N, C-alpha and C positions, 0 to 999 in steps of 0.2 A: 220180328222180323220176315217180311214174304220175300219166296225168291224170287220172284220174278215183277218187273213192274205192272202195277195191278190195273193201269189203263188198260194193254191190252187187249183184254178181252171185251172191252167194250168198243174201241177202234174197231176189232178184227169187228162185233155185231153191224157196228154203223155200215163200215165198207158191206157186207155179205148184203144188208137189207137195201143200199144204193143200187149196187148191184140188182136184186130181186124188182128193185121198184123199175131200175133201165128194160129190163127185159116185158113188166106186168105194161108197161106204155106200150112200148114196141107191139108185144102183140094184140093188145087193142086195138092202137092204128090199126092195124097189118086186118082185122076184124072186115075192116070195110070197104076192101081194095077187091078190085074183080079177077086181075088175073097178077101174080107175082110177074115183076118184067125180068127180063134175064138181068143174072149178077144181082140179083135183089134178096131179101133171105123170105124166105114162104112162111108162111103160121105155122106148118108143122115144125120148123128151124124155131120162131120165136118160144112156141110149149117146151121144146127140150132145153132151148134156154131158160126159161122161167121154172121148169122142174128143176133144174139144175141147183139156180142159184136161192128156191125153196131149201133146197135140201143142208146147202152151204149156211142159210139162216138160222135152222132148226139146231145145226148142229155149234153154231156158234152160240146163241140162245141158253142153248148146258152150258155152255162153257161159260158165260157172264151169271148165270145163274147159278155157280160156283166160287166164284170170284172175289176173293177180299173185300173186292170195291165195293159192291151189291149187297155183302153179308153188313160192312162198316155204313153203309148209310140206312139198309133198312133194317138189320139186326133187331128192333124193339115194335116193328111196326103191325100192323095188323097181318093174317094171313094174306086178307083177298089182296093189298095193296100189292106181296109179292108176285100175285098174280099178272097185275094189270098190263106190264109192257107186253107178254104174250095174250092178253088178251085181244090187247089194242090193232097186234099184228095179225092176227085170226081175223077181225074186223075186215080191215083191208083186202086181206084177199078173199072173205068173202065176197064182198062188192066187188074183187075183179071178177070172182068165178059166175056171181048171178049174172055181170053184165055180158060176160059171155054166153050167155043163152039169148042173149035179145041183138037186133040189128045196132052196131056201135053208132054212136052221134058222139058230135061236141060234148054235150052233155054230161055225157060217161066218161066220156075221155077227162073233163078237166075233173073230175069229181075222182078218181083215180089219184090224178097229177095231185088234187089238193091233199086226199087222205097220207097219204103218203110222206109229202110233205112236210105235214104239222106231226103226224107220228114221230119222223127224224130229230126234229124240229127241236121236239120236248128229251128224244134221249140226249142229245148235244147240250142241250140247255142244265139238264140236270144229272147229266155223269162225268160231260167233260169242262164246260165254261165254270157250271160252281164246283165243281173239287178243284179244278186250277187255281179258279180264284183265292181259294181256302189255302193253295200249298203257298201263291203266289204272297198274301198277309206274313204267311211263316217268316218268307226268305227279305221281304222285306223290313219287317222286324229287325233281323239279323242284321242287313245291311246298316238301317239306322241307327243302330247303338254304339256309339260311342267307344264302349270298351273291346266291342268286337276288334281281334287284330286285323290287319293290311290284309292280308292271307285270303282270314276268314270273309273280310268284306267282301273281295275283287272273286272268290268262291261265288258268293251270296250274288254276285252278279251275273254270273255264268247261270247260273239257275235261275234264276228269274228271265234271264234269257231266252235258256231253252224252253219254260215255259211260254214266254210268249208264241214261239217259233210254235209248238204243238198246236198252241191255238189259231194262231195262222192259218195251219196245216189242212185243219178240220173243217175252218170255216171254206178255204178253198175247194177243199174235197166238194163241202156240202154244193158249194154252187156250181160244181163240175159236174154232182150227181144230180141235181135239177136240172142241169142243160143236156146232159144226157136223157134225161127221160121224157123230157118233153120233146124234143126235137125228133127222139128214136120214133114216139108218135106222130108227130105233122109230117116227117118226111114220107112216112109209109101209108097214111092218111088218102087215099085217092078218089076216092067214092065221091068229093068234094073239090070246088073248086077251091082252093088254099087262097088267092088274089082275093077272089069273092067274096071269099064268106068272112074276109075281115071286115067290112060292109054288111056283110048279112045274118051273118051267124055273131048275137052280144058274145056265147059262152066262147067262141074259139077268139074270140079277139084278146077277151082277159087271158089268156093261153099267151098267147104272141106278148103280150103285153108283162106277162110273169117273166116270159122269156127276156124281155128288154131289161126287165131289173135284175135278172140273174146276170146278165154276162156285164151290167155296168156292175155290179156287186162285186163279182169275180177281177175285175180290172183295178176295181180300188182296192183289193185285197192285195195282189201284185204288184201296185203302188206302195202301200202300209210296208209288205214285206222288203221293197228294194229299200225305204227310203227307214224303214228301222233296222237292217240288219246288212245294208251297202250292198245287199246282190244283186248281179245285175240280171233283169229277167230278159226283156223285149230287145232285139238285136237295136232297135230305131233307139235304144235309151243306153247304147253302150258310149264307152266315152272311150278315143281314139286307142288309148294305148293298154285297154282291153280286150280283153277274152269270156266269152260267153262260161259261165261259171264261176268266172274270179271273182274274190271279192272284194271289193271296193270302199272306201273309207267313203261316206254320205258326209262328202264336206258341206254341201249347202246347206245341213240343217246338222249342225254336229252335238253330240252329247258329249264332254268333256269328264259327264260321269262314268261314262260306261266304256271311255277311249280302252282302258289298261288290259278291258278284256281279248281285245284284236290282237294282243300280245302272245294270248297262248294259242298254241300251234296245233293240238288238237281243237281245241274251237273252230279256226280258220278252215280247218282241214274240212270240219264238216259244214262248214257256212258253203265251200266251196261244192261239196257234193249235192248240198239244196238247191244252190244256182242252177246246177246241170240239172237237176229231178224236174225243176217246175216251170220249167221252160218248153209251153207246147211247141208242136213242130209248124213249120212257115204255114201249111195247110190247112192246120186248127186255126190259126192265127185268122188266115185270110178268109176262111169261112167265117168267123167271128164277126169279122167286117163286115159279108153281108146283112147280120142281123143287127147290128149297132147303127149304119147308117141307112138304111131304109127296110132292112125287116124282111128280104125278097125270098122268104122259103121255098118256094118252087126256083129260085137261084142258086140257093144253096142244096137244092136237092139234084138240081141236074150238076151243080160243079162234082159234088161228090156224091158216091153210090152209097145205100142205107148201110151196104155190108161191111164199105171201106169207113165209114163212120164211127161204124159201132166198134170196130175192132179197134181203130185210130185212139177214138178217146174211151176207150175200156183200157186198155195198154198204159195208155195215160195215169191213169185212176187206179190202176197198178202199182206203177211207178210211186206214186204219190203215197200212194197204202204201204207199202215195201221201206218209203223214207220217212215215216210219220214211227213203225217199228224200231228202226235204226236210231233215232232221236230218242226211243223212250230207252233203248239200249242203254247208248251213253248217259243218258238220266241216271239209270241204276248202276253205271260204273263210276258214276262221280262218287259215289259210295267211298269210293276206295282213292281216287286222285283228288277229288274237293273236300278235303278236312269230312271225311263219314258225312258228307250233306245225304239227307232222308229227303231224294225231292216231290215223288209221288208216292209213297206208299202212306197208307192212314192210320195206322195205329198208336197215334195220336189220341192219348185219352181223353183231353180236353179240349182237343178239336171236335173228337166224335158226340162229345156230350155237348156241346153247344149245335150239337145237327141235330142228336136228338130232341133237344128243345123246342127245336123251329118245326111247327107242323109240317109236316110230308105234302110235299108241293103234287099236287094231281098232274099228273102228264097229260097235258094240255094246254095250248098257245097260251101264251100270256098276254097282257096290252097293257106292261108299265111305261112304255114309252110313248102312247100313242096321244100329241098333242089336242090341246084343247081348240076343235074346231067350228063346235059349233053346227051352226047353218050353212057354216063356206063348207061342208064337206063334202067330197064327189067319191065316187068308187073307181077303183082303177079300172073296171072292164065299162064306164062311161066314157071314155077316152079313146082314142085310136093313135096311135105313132106312127107316123111318115117318113120320118129322115129326122140324121143329127145336125143340128145349125149353128153348135156352139159348145164347147166346153172350156171349163179352169180347172183348180183349186179345187173349189165348193161344188161341183157337180157337171152335169152335165144339160144339155139345153136341147129341145127335142120341140120341130113342127108335128105337128098334131090334130085331129078333132075333137071338139067336141059339144054337142048340143048343135050340130050342121055347120059350124065355122071353124074357120083356123085358128089353132089357137099355140101359144108355146107353153110346152111344158117341160120346166127347171128340175130336173130331178137331180135331189142333195146327195152328195157324198155322204155316204155313213163315219165318218172321219168325225174329230173333234172340231175343228174349224166348220165339216159341211152343215154339221145338224145345229152350230150355233146361229152361224148364217140364214138357215131355213125357219129357227125359230124366229130371231130379228124380222127378218123379212116377214114372216106371215103377223106378227103381232104389230106390225105397222102397217104393212097391207089392208089389213082389214077394216083398218080406221081411216084410210087416207082413199078419197075419192075426188079425183080433180081431171080436167080435160088432159093437164101436161102431167101430169103424172099415169103409170102403168097401170090400167087395168084388171083388180085380181076377179078372179071369177069364181076360185074356190081351192083348196086344198085336199093330197090324197094320202091319206095312209094303208099303208098292207102291211099287216106283220109277217108273212111270208110269202117271197120273198122280200127283207126290211125293205120296205118303199118311203121315201119321202117327198111327196112331188107340190110345186105348185102350180097352176093351171093360170096363166096369164094370158093377156088381150098379144094377137099377134101382129106385130109392126112389120109389115112387109118393104119398107123401107132400107130397114138395113139399122143398124149403129152411126154414130155421126163420123167415130174413128174411121172405118170402110168409104164413107162417103169422103169424108176428106181427102182420102188417097188418089182422087180421081178429080174432074170436074165440077165445078160448084153454079147452079144457075143465079143470076142478079137475086138480090133482096136475100139470096141466100145466109147470111148474117143474120138479119134484122128477125128473119122468119125462127132461125132456130134460138139467137140470145135470148129473144121476149118469151120463147114458149118456156126455155127452161126457168128465165125469170120470175115468169109469172107460177110457173112449178115452185121453185124454192121460195117463194112469197107465201106460198098455201101451206108449203113443208112449216114455215116456222110460226104461220098464224095458230098451225093447232100441231106447237110447242116439240116439233121435232128438226134434227138435222139431218141431213144427210152423211154429212164426211165421208164421201167419196166421189165429189163431183169431179169428171174426167170424158171426153168424149164418147168412150166404149159405154160409160153409164146412163148417153140418153139413145133413146129410140124413134127411129123415124118412119110416123105412120101417111102412106100412102105413097106420093110420085115425087120423088124431090129434084131429079131431071127437069121435071117439070114445075116445079116451084109449087106442087101443091099438095103440101105436108104437113102433120104435125109433131111438135118436138114432145117426145115423154121423159119424162126421166126415170130411172129403172133400178135395179140393183138394193135392196135396202136391206143388204144383209148387216151393215155397219150402221144403219141409221140408231139413233139414239133418242129417245123421249125426253126432253129437256124441264127438268123440275124446276127451275127459277126464272123465268123468263123476262121478268121485269127490270135488270137488272143486266146491260148490253154484256158489263164485263165483271158479272158476279155467279158466270156458272162454273160449278168445280169438277169441270173435268180436267183430265190430264193423259189420258192414255193415250201414245202414238199410233192412230188410226187413218189408216186411208190408204194412197199410195204417195211413193214418196216425192216424183215430180209434180203433183200438185199440191201438197201437202202446206197450210198456212206453217211461218216460221214458229209460232206459238208453240204449235202442236208437234213440231220434229224437236221441238226443247225442255218438252211435257209440261208447260208452263199452262197456268189454268186459260180454257179455251173457253168461245160461244161463238152463237150463229155467223159472227164474223169471218169464223176460220171456212163456212162455205161461202160465203162472199170472193174471199182468195181465191177458192177452187175457180170458181166462178170467173174472175179477172184471166185468170192462165188458160181457161176454157175458152174466151173469148181471143186473145193473142192468138191460141192455135187457129180457131177460124181465119183468121186474119191471114195467116202466114201458110195455114195446112203442114208446120212443123208441130214436133215435139218440143216443146220449153227444154231446151238445157241438152238439144238434142247429140253435138257431140260428147255428151257427160254420160258418167252412169249414174243411176237412182242415187246411190250413194254420195255423189262428187255433188248434184244438184241441189238436195237436201242440204248440203253441208253447205253449199255458197249463199244460195236462200238465208239460213239459221242464222251462220256465223259470219257471213262478209254482205248479210243485205240485198244481194244480188239477184237481178231481172233479168229476161232475156232483155235482146233489143229488139227494140220497135226499127219495123220496115223505114226503106226512108220514103222523104213525101208522106209520111201518115198524115191525116186529117187532123189537126189539132184536137179536136169534138170527140174523134174513135180515141186520141190519146190519153186524153184528159180521163175519158170515161173508163180509160183497164189502170190507168196511173191509180186512180181513186180507189180501185177494188182492191190491188194488191199492196193497199198502203203497206207499210211496218206495222204499226200499231194499229190493233182491229178497231179502235173508236177513231181513228180517222177515215176507216173505209166506208164506205156509200153504205148507207139502206137499201134493201132489197126494191123499195117501195119506188128512190128516187132511181136506182139500175132502170126501173120499168118506165119513168117519165123520160130519163135521158135517150133511152133505145128508141120512145117513140118520138121523141126530138130529131132524132140522126133519120126517121124516114122521110122528113120534109126537106132535110138538107143534102140537095144536089152532090155539092163537090164530095161531100162522103161516100153518099149511098153510090156515085159512080164509080169511088174508089174502089170500093169494096164487092163490086159486082166484079171484077178481077177473077176470069174461072178457074185457073190455077193458084189464086192466091197470090201472098206477096212474100215470098220467099227472105229468110235474111243468110241462116246458113249454107245454103246452097250459093247463094251470092259469094261468098265472102272465101280467103283461101283458112279454113279450122284446120290448126294442128290439134291433131289426133293424136293420145297417148300409145305407144304401141301395147298390142293384146297384154302382154305378162304385168302391164303397169296399169291396166284396169282397175277401178274398186269396184269388185261386184258384190262382196262381201264386208259386213264390219272390219273383220278380223284381218282384211288384208291391208287396213289401213295402220295396223301395227307395223307392219313392214317398211313404213316410208320414213324419214328422218325431216320430211318439213314440218316447220311448225305449225302449218296452217291442218296441215294431216293429224300431228301429235296433239295438237287442241281441240279437236274432233272427238280426239278419243278419249281427252283427258276431262273432258267436259262431261261427258257420261248422256249427253244425249242420242246417241243411238243404241236403241236397246231392243231387243225382240220386240217384235212387233207385236202385240198384242188385239185377241181377236173382239 
C-alpha cells in the first residue's frame, strides 16, 4: 500500500509543464515587440519566468519517474519507453530555444503552442484519464453488485463522484492552461496588427480559432461541473436563495441514484470548497467575453495589461491545483472513512496485469473520435470566427468566414447530447441538398483542443421565431409555409424525418422585412433516416423526440409514429405564424404536452379566421396520423391560398392575430407551474395524476 495518493506526482508534473508552456509562449510573443510598454512584462522577465518554470518541471519529472504510478504502468516496458516523456519535453524545449535565435513570427508561435498542447494532451490521456477510468470500473462493479451492503454502495458512490471531480478538474485546468499560453503570446505580439492579421495571416487565424475553442470547452466543463455536482459556478447561474460556493442540488436533472451522497457532511463540505475555488474573478469572466463574442484581442489587451493578466490567471490555476491535491487527500482519507476504499492506488495485480497485456500507448495524439468527413472536411485554420450569434445546450453558433463568404459555424459541445447531435446532423446534411434545406458546406474536426464544427450557409434574415416577435410583411405566411413545406416534402422523399419542426429551426435567407427571402429548415440534430417508408402507419419509431410544445400526441405517448408527426408540428408552426404567439402560451411545456396527448386539445383559432386557413391547419394537426394531410396536398393548398384574396388580405396583418393577448387568461401562480415531470406528483387533480400514471412523461431521449 502506497503512503500517498499516487496521482499527486503526475498532477504536479502537468501543473509545472502548464506553467512552462505559458512562460514559453509569452517569451516567444515578446521577441517580436519593439519596446515594452510601461507596466508590461519585458523579455528579460519572461526569460526569468521560463528558467524558474523549467527548474520546477525538471524536479516534478524526477518525482514522477520515482512514483508508483509510473512504475505500475511501465514496470515491464522497454527502457526506451521510460525515456519518451522526457524526450518529448526536450524536443519542445529545443523548439523554443531554437526559435529564439530567429525573428519571431506567427508560424513559430503556433508551432510552440501546438507542440506543448500535444505533449500535455498525451500525458493527461495516458496517466490521468486512463488510470481514473480503470479505478471507476472497479468502483462501478462494487456499486452494482447486489450483495454489497448499503453502506458500501453509498461509499462507492462517493468514490465515483470524487473520481469524476478529479477528471473535471484536470480538464478544466488544461483548458485554462491553453488559454493562458495562447493569450500570453497574443497579448505581447506587437510587431503585427492582430486585427489585420486575422485576415492576412492564416497561421495566426488558427491560433485565434484554437483560443475560441478552448474557451468554449472551458465553459462546457463549468456547466458539466454544475450539472453533475450542483455547484454554483457563475453569478448569473445562482438561485435567489444561494450564495457563491454553496452546494445546490441539481433539481433540473435529478439523479436519484446519487441523492444519498449529499447527506454526507464531509462530501458537502468538499463541494463547497470546490465551488469557491473554481469561480474565476469578475475581471476574468469579462475578458473571456471579449473572446467569445467578437474575438477582440486588441480590446482584451487594452482592458487588462499583460502583467495583470499573467498574475491573475496563474494565481487562479495555482488555486485549482491546490484544490486538486486536496481532493486527492480526501480520496486517501476515504480508506479510513469509507469502508477501506482504495480509490487511486494501482496495486491491484489483476488491473496491472490487464494493463501490461495491452500495448503501451505511444505518447502521441490519438484520432479515435474522428468522424467520417470524407470530402467534406474543412481545416480549423480555413475558417475565421467573427462573433457569437447563438448558443444552446448542444453547442454554440458563430458568424464566420469561409472561402470569402459569410458562414454559420456551429460548434458542438463535447457533452453526450452535443456529440450525438453533431453526428446525426452531419450524417443527414451530407445527403440533403435542397433550396429550402440549410446548405451544408463542410465539417471541422480538431483533436487539440477537441473541436467538432459544422460549417453552414449563413442566413442573414435570422430565424422565424425572431421575425414573429416583430411586424411581418404581406405574403409572409405563404412565403414561409410554402418554403418549409417544400423542404419537408424533399426530406420525406429522401426518407428522412426532421422531428423538431418549430420556428427557431426555420431560418430566413434574405430580407424578411422587404418580403424577399427564402425559408430554410435547419437543425437536423434529431433527424432520423426512416427505414420503412412504404406504410404511413408502419414506422417503428417510439422515442419521445422533439420539443414538447410542438410534439405530436402519438410521439408524447410513446406510440409508433411516422412522417405524419412532422406534419403535426408543421400545423402548429402555421398557427404560430398566424397569431405571432407560441402554442399554449399560458401553459408550461409539460402542461401543453399533457393537454395535447391526453385531452386532444389544440390552441384556439383567432376570430374571423378564413375557413380555408382554418381547414388547412385543422387537417395538419388532426388527432389520428392517418387523417393528417400528405405534404404534397399541403403544398397544393398553400398555392390555392395565394389566389384567395380574402385569406391573403387577412393573413397580411403585420402583428398577426393574437389569441392569448386578447382574452383574460388566468395563469397559475409560480409555485403551481409544472416545469418538471416530478412536480406533477405533488398535484391532487385526477388529470395530473393520470398524466403521471400513464408513464407518457419520461426523460427525453436524444
